[in-house]
N, C-alpha and C positions, 0 to 999 in steps of 0.2 A: 522532468523528469531526473533521479537521484538515480547514485547509487546504495547499494545495500550499506557497502559502509559507510557512507553520509545517513541514512537513514538511522541506523543504530547512534548516530552522535545526534539525533532530532530528542528535546523534550519536549512532553504535551504531546504525542500525537494523538488524534482525533479522525478517524472516518471510518468509512464500511471496507472489510478486504475482497479485494475481489481476484480469483485467482487465475490464469490464463496460461498453460502449455510450461508450471513452473513444479516442484519436483515434492515443496509442502502443502500441506493443505493448510486452509483460510486459519482454523481454527488454532494451528499451531503457529501462527504468525499473529496473531493478535497477541497470544501470549510473549512469543519472545520478543516482540518488539515492542511490549505494553500499549497497545494502541487500544485506547477506548474506542466508543461510538459516540456517529455524528450523524445527524439529517441528512447534511446536505455536502460531508469529505467524504471524497472516495480516494481510497490506494490500492492500485492496480500492479498485482507482481507479475511478471513475464521472464519469457528469454528472451532474447535476439541473439543475433549471429555473433556479437561483442562478448554476451555474458548474461548477467541475470541482474533486471533492473524495476525501479519500481518509480511508478507515474503518478503523481498526487492531482488530484482532479476535484473539482467544486460545479456543482449545479446553481447557475446563476439564474436560472429563469423555471417557474413552474408553468404548469399548461393547464 
C-alpha cells in the first residue's frame, strides 16, 4: 500500500488500474500518474477511513 503522494514520486509505473470507492475514473488516473499497461501488475485505487490510497498487486500464478 502506498499513499497517493508516494505514488506521484514513482517513475515508470506500469499496471492495470482498478478503482473502487474512489472519486476519479480509471482513465483519468492513468493520465494523471502516467501509468503504462501491464499484463500481470495492477494498481488499485480506493478509500479507507484514513483517506485515499493505492495498492500495488501482481499476479504470481496463472491457472
